[in-house]
N, C-alpha and C positions, 0 to 999 in steps of 0.2 A: 582643208583649205590652207594654202601657204599664207604666211604673214609678210608684211612689208618690213624689211630689215634696213631699208634706206629710203629716206624721203628728202628731196631737195627741191627748192623752188628758187629760180634766179632769173635775172633779166639779161639778155644779150642784145646790145645796141646795134650791132652791124652784122652783115654776113660773115665778115672775117672773124668776129667774136664767136659766131655760131660754129664755124669751121674749127676754130681753136679749141672750143669746148669739146667738139667731137674728137679732135686729136688727143686731148688729155684722157678722154675715156678710152680711145683706141689703144693707147700705150698700156692700159691696165687690163685689157681683155685677153682671154685665152680660149683655146679650143673648147667647144661645147657651150659657149655663151650665146644666149639669145637676147636680142634687143628688138623690141617692138615699138615702132614709131607711129605716132598719131598727130594729126594737125591738118588744117585746111590746105587747099591747093595754094602753093606759093608760101607756105609757112616756114620752109627751110629744111625739110626732111632730107633732101638730096644734098644740100650744102653741108648739113651736119654729117651725113654719111661720107662725103668727100674728106672731111677732116678726120673722121674716124679711120678711114682707109689710110690716110697719111700716117696717123699714129700707129696703126698696125704694121705699116711698111709693106703694103701690097701693091701689085701692078695696077696702074690706072689706064686710061682715065675712068673715073667713076661718074657715070651719067645715070639718069633715071631709067630704070628698066621697065617702064610702063608698058611698052609694046612687046618686049621679049619676056616679060614676067620675072625672070631671074638671070643674074649674071654671077659668074665666079671670077674672083680676082686672086690669083696665086700670090703667095708671099715672096717678097724679094729678100727677106732677112731670115728665113728658116722658121717663120712663125706659122700660124694657122691661115688657111684660105679664108677669104671673106666671101660669103654668099649673100648677095644683095637682092632682095625680092621686093617687088611692088605688087601688092595684092589688090590694088584698086579695081582691076578688071575681073577679079575672081568673085564668083557669085555664091559659092558654097564650100563647105568643108571638104566635099569630095574633090573639088578642083584643086584645093590646097594639097590634099592627099596625093593627087596625081603628080605633083611636083617631086615627090619622094624626098622632101627636105630632111626627114628623120634619118635617112640613110647615111648622110655625111655630117649630121648635126654634131656628133661627138668630136669630129676632126676639124670643124670650121667654126668661125664666128658667123652667126646668121643674123642679119639685119633685115627686118620686114617692115616696109612702109605700108600703111593701111592694114596692118595685120591684127588689130584688136578684135577679139571674138573669133578669130580664125586659126591662130597658131599657138595658143597657150599650151596645148597638149604636147608640143614638141619638147618642153622642158618645165619642170616644176619650179625651176629657178630662172628668173628672167628680169631684164630691165624694161620697164615701160616708160617711154619718154614722150611727153606731149609738148609739141611746139605750138605755142599759141600766138597768134598775130592780132594784137589789139588794133582794130581798124580806127583810123583817125589819129594815130599817135606818131605820125611820120616826123622825122627829124632830118636836118641837112647833114650829110656826111660827104665832105669834099664838095663835088658838084652834083652828087646824087641825093635824092630824097629816099631815105630808108625808114622802115618801121622797126622799132625794137621788138624782140621776141621774148615772151615769157616762156621759160622752160621748166617743166615739172618732171622730175625723175622719181620713179618709184621702183625700188629693188625688191623683188619677190624672192624670198629664200635666203638661207644663211650665206650663200656665195657673196652677197652684196653687203653684209654687215661690215662696217668700218671702211668701206670704199671711200677714198678721198678724191673728190673731183674739184677741189678748190684750186 
């Protein structure tokens, strides 16, 4: 069993902060990296992934792939492709296997929303990111009412030792 080489817990107050955190991570990712996202509906998984895509320098727009299951975003800067997967509608490991994510996993950064318990076999080294939405903690941000997010990052495997996301 792989051990956690990175553990981080922080609060992001706005959607912009969530996207910026994603961009910071995206600038440090490389081909073969697997990021598994968890969180309630509306917790900010796609907002985070948009920021990550900006940091990677891939073609957008990045939208939730809920109905198409997976989207590929080619690099605009000579980096890896972003494979953005939404496993919400997948009901079994066999359905995940049908996507052939492992075929291009070594050449892409793969981000899987709702992937916990389904995609860990793609890589022994992965980032698990939980976006938690504390209900009832809304704050005013300009004219909008927003809820801060608690983000928990757990890096499994030596790849993530010493990763700086500050």
